C-alpha positions in Angstrom: 59.0 124.6 75.2 57.3 122.6 77.3 58.1 119.0 75.7 61.5 120.1 75.9 61.5 120.7 79.6 60.0 117.4 79.9 61.9 115.6 77.8 64.9 116.9 79.6 63.7 115.7 83.0 62.8 112.1 81.7 66.0 111.4 80.1 67.6 112.3 83.1 65.3 110.1 85.4 65.9 107.3 82.9 69.7 107.7 83.0 69.5 107.3 87.1 67.5 104.3 86.8 69.7 102.8 83.7 73.1 103.2 86.0 71.3 101.8 89.1 69.9 98.8 87.2 73.4 98.3 86.0 75.3 98.7 89.1 72.7 95.9 90.7 72.9 93.6 87.4 76.5 94.0 87.2 78.2 94.6 90.3 82.0 95.4 90.5 83.0 92.9 93.0 86.3 91.6 95.2 84.9 88.0 95.5 86.6 86.8 92.5 89.8 87.7 93.6 92.5 86.0 95.7 93.4 87.2 98.6 97.4 88.2 99.3 99.2 88.2 102.6 99.1 91.2 104.6 103.3 91.6 105.3 103.9 94.2 102.8 101.1 96.1 103.9 101.3 99.3 105.8 97.6 100.1 107.5 97.5 104.0 108.3 94.9 105.9 110.4 94.5 109.5 111.0 92.4 110.2 114.2 91.2 113.9 115.4 88.8 113.7 118.7 88.2 110.4 118.0 88.0 108.4 121.6 84.6 107.4 121.6 85.5 105.5 118.4 88.7 103.7 119.7 87.7 100.8 121.3 85.5 99.2 118.1 88.4 100.5 115.8 91.2 98.5 117.8 88.6 95.0 117.9 88.0 95.5 114.1 92.2 96.1 113.3 93.2 93.4 116.4 92.6 90.1 114.0 95.2 92.0 111.7 97.6 93.0 113.8 100.2 90.0 113.4 100.0 90.0 109.9 100.6 93.7 109.2 104.1 95.3 108.6 103.4 97.7 110.1 100.1 99.7 112.1 100.8 103.8 112.5 98.0 105.9 114.1 98.6 109.8 113.9 97.0 111.7 116.3 95.8 115.4 114.9 96.1 117.5 117.9 93.1 115.4 119.6 91.5 117.7 122.5 90.0 114.2 124.4 91.5 111.5 125.5 92.0 110.1 122.1 96.7 110.4 122.6 96.2 108.7 126.4 94.1 106.2 124.8 96.9 105.4 122.1 99.9 105.7 124.0 98.4 103.0 126.5 97.8 100.5 123.7 101.0 101.7 122.2 102.5 100.0 125.4 101.3 97.0 124.7 101.4 96.2 121.2 104.7 97.0 120.3 103.8 96.8 116.3 101.9 99.5 117.0 103.7 103.0 116.2 101.4 106.2 117.4 102.5 109.5 116.5 101.7 112.6 118.3 100.7 115.4 115.6 102.3 118.9 115.5 100.5 122.2 114.6 99.1 122.3 111.2 101.0 124.1 108.5 99.7 127.2 106.4 98.1 125.7 103.3 97.2 122.7 104.5 93.8 120.9 105.5 94.0 118.6 108.5 93.3 115.1 107.2 96.1 115.4 104.2 98.4 116.5 106.5 97.9 113.8 108.9 97.9 111.1 105.9 101.1 112.9 104.6 102.9 112.4 108.1 101.8 108.7 108.4 103.2 108.0 104.8 106.2 109.2 105.8 106.5 107.1 108.7 105.2 104.2 106.7 107.7 101.0 105.9 105.5 98.7 103.7 105.4 98.2 100.1 101.4 99.1 99.7 99.8 101.7 101.8 96.1 101.5 103.2 94.5 104.6 104.6 91.1 104.1 106.7 89.2 106.4 108.5 88.4 105.9 112.5 85.2 105.2 111.7 85.6 102.1 109.1 85.2 98.4 110.5 87.0 95.9 108.2 87.4 92.5 108.0 90.9 90.9 106.9 89.0 89.2 103.9 88.0 92.2 102.4 91.6 93.6 102.7 93.6 90.7 101.9 91.1 90.7 98.2 91.3 94.3 97.7 95.3 93.9 97.8 95.3 91.3 95.6 92.7 93.2 93.3 95.7 96.1 93.1 98.5 93.9 92.6 96.9 91.6 89.9 95.8 94.6 87.8 98.7 97.1 89.1 96.5 99.6 90.3 98.1 103.1 91.5 95.2 103.5 94.0 91.9 101.0 94.9 89.3 102.7 96.6 86.2 101.2 98.4 82.9 102.6 99.6 81.5 100.8 103.0 78.1 99.8 103.8 76.8 102.8 105.8 75.6 101.9 109.3 72.9 104.2 110.8 72.2 104.7 114.9 70.1 107.6 114.3 66.8 108.9 112.2 69.2 111.7 111.1 71.8 109.8 110.0 69.6 107.5 107.7 68.2 110.3 106.2 71.1 112.5 105.5 74.2 109.7 105.1 71.5 107.4 102.6 72.4 110.4 100.0 75.8 109.0 99.5 75.3 105.8 97.7 72.3 106.6 96.1 74.1 109.6 94.5 77.1 107.2 93.6 75.3 104.4 92.5 72.7 106.1 90.5 75.0 108.3 88.5 78.2 106.5 87.9 78.1 102.9 86.9 81.4 101.6 89.2 82.2 98.7 86.7 81.8 100.7 83.6 84.3 103.3 85.2 86.7 101.1 86.2 87.0 99.3 82.7 87.0 102.9 80.4 89.1 104.4 83.2 87.9 108.1 81.8 89.3 111.0 84.2 85.7 112.7 84.0 84.6 109.8 86.3 87.3 109.8 88.7 85.9 109.4 92.0 87.3 107.9 95.3 86.4 107.4 98.8 88.6 108.5 101.8 87.3 105.9 104.4 89.1 103.2 102.4 92.1 103.7 99.8 94.9 101.3 98.9 97.9 102.6 97.0 101.1 100.9 95.5 103.2 102.5 97.9 105.9 103.5 95.2 103.9 105.3 93.1 102.1 107.0 96.2 105.6 107.9 97.3 106.8 108.8 93.7 103.5 111.5 93.6 102.6 112.1 97.1 99.1 112.6 96.7 98.0 114.2 99.5 100.6 116.4 99.6 99.8 117.0 96.1 96.3 118.0 96.9 97.0 119.5 100.7 94.2 122.2 100.5 91.4 120.6 98.9 88.4 120.5 101.2 87.4 116.9 99.7 91.1 115.2 99.4 89.6 111.8 98.1 88.0 113.3 94.9 91.0 115.8 94.1 93.3 112.6 94.6 91.4 110.6 92.4 91.2 113.1 89.3 95.0 113.5 90.6 95.5 109.9 90.1 93.4 110.0 86.7 95.1 113.1 85.0 98.6 111.0 85.7 97.4 108.2 83.6 97.7 106.1 86.6 95.0 103.4 86.6 92.3 103.3 89.7 89.5 101.4 90.5 86.4 102.3 92.8 84.3 99.5 94.2 81.0 99.5 96.6 81.5 96.8 99.2 78.6 94.3 100.0 80.4 93.0 102.7 83.6 93.2 105.1 83.6 96.7 105.1 81.4 99.0 107.1 81.1 102.4 108.7 79.4 104.7 110.9 80.4 108.0 110.1 78.5 110.4 112.4 76.8 110.4 115.9 73.7 111.9 114.5 72.1 113.8 112.2 73.5 116.9 113.0 77.0 116.0 112.5 75.9 114.2 109.3 74.5 117.1 107.9 77.3 119.0 109.1 79.9 116.9 107.5 77.9 116.6 104.4 77.7 119.8 103.4 81.6 120.3 103.2 81.2 118.2 99.7 78.5 119.8 97.8 81.0 122.1 96.1 83.9 120.3 95.5 82.0 117.3 94.3 80.4 119.4 91.5 84.0 120.8 90.4 82.6 124.5 91.6 80.4 126.7 93.5 79.3 128.1 89.9 78.5 124.5 88.4 76.9 123.7 91.4 74.8 126.5 91.6 73.8 126.1 88.2 73.0 122.6 88.2 70.9 123.1 91.7 68.8 125.8 89.7 68.2 123.7 86.6 66.9 120.8 88.6 65.0 122.5 91.1 63.3 125.0 88.3 62.9 122.1 85.9 61.0 120.1 88.7 58.9 123.3 89.6 57.9 123.9 86.5 56.9 120.1 86.0 54.5 120.6 89.1 52.6 123.6 87.6 52.7 122.8 84.0 52.2 118.9 83.9 51.6 118.2 87.7 49.7 114.7 86.0 53.3 113.4 84.7 54.7 113.8 88.3 53.7 109.9 89.8 55.1 108.9 86.5 58.7 110.4 87.2 58.9 109.7 91.1 58.2 106.1 90.2 61.1 105.8 87.9 63.2 107.5 90.6 61.7 105.1 93.7 62.8 102.1 91.3 66.2 103.6 91.0 66.3 103.9 94.8 65.2 100.2 94.9 68.0 98.8 92.7 71.1 101.0 94.4 69.8 99.3 97.7 70.6 95.8 95.9 74.1 97.5 95.7 74.4 100.1 99.1 73.1 96.9 101.0 71.3 99.4 103.5 68.2 98.7 105.4 65.7 98.6 102.7 62.8 99.0 105.0 64.1 102.6 106.5 65.3 104.0 103.5 62.4 103.2 101.2 60.3 105.0 104.1 62.6 107.8 104.1 63.1 108.3 100.6 60.3 111.0 100.0 61.7 113.1 102.3 65.3 112.2 101.1 64.4 113.9 97.8 63.3 117.2 99.6 66.3 116.8 102.0 68.7 116.6 99.2 67.8 119.8 97.7 68.4 121.7 101.3 71.3 120.0 102.0 72.7 120.9 97.8 71.4 124.5 98.7 72.9 125.1 102.2 76.3 123.8 101.0 76.5 126.2 98.1 75.7 128.7 101.0 78.0 127.8 103.5 80.7 127.3 101.0 79.8 130.8 99.8 79.9 132.4 102.9 83.0 130.4 104.3 80.5 128.9 107.4 81.7 125.5 107.3 83.4 123.8 110.0 84.9 120.4 110.7 86.2 118.9 113.9 86.8 122.3 115.4 88.1 124.0 112.3 87.3 126.3 109.5 87.4 124.6 106.3 88.7 126.6 103.8 
């Protein structure tokens, strides 16, 4: 039995190392795609209580302004100065349309409702949803549009290069690229298009407009906590081709103001990412139990397995383009922090104590 437990752990660690190596050696990049004009693109941004983000967001979008079909921002009942900022900006830039949100209907999550309203207001042939914390360069969007068109995709989603303004953010948020790029080979996923590998990132989702309007994806997934994962799975089930890439330049994001906000935000996604709380709990118990068993029964094997995990982290950093010095120093603490976040995410889901942007998450 001891050999079986050890073999299982070793295979798991080797799998993560292999996937990280594949993502580093065979990345799925946008550089080879021709840039396309943005005259048929609607750029759509949902915001809620993000006044602190808006100046930087606008500086990112301004170089795109004249090329876009339209630019629409939906204010989801903000209680800060967001709406007054949007009104002032719309008075200066006629192509910018701003929508003041109404009360959230029963059965909807806030972001899905905001995005659904944006889609109804959009007039472009292609729809690009970006979050207010995203900073994107024109070349990245143009190449993304070129890829969507040339491969006739229904959806192209991208994970930004993550930026951190505090130690807590660097600790918690870095788990996202680490988990993604050591569990899923993106180029392989895009080649084989299996529904079980469906994933997406709501920070950057580019849709073919006709397909979107036919399926109204945000309406279809209106009650899901992690709308991006739900939409990816729905697109996959429909048989529509979609792809996911990790940006290495041209797309950046600082998701949270500090470590506390990062922790509160990330615990929402633990259970949805696993499919159910039962699967999440079982997976956590098996993994934590296996590592505890190894620490007691075969402690001499721990350094070898940790070395393999450490190597996988290095390969991930080649792809995610994070600050490698900070991340390698934080790596031992992140191993413990991830177990804590995983466990607390299950607890918060079961006790319904998750809140996001002053709303309960159900």
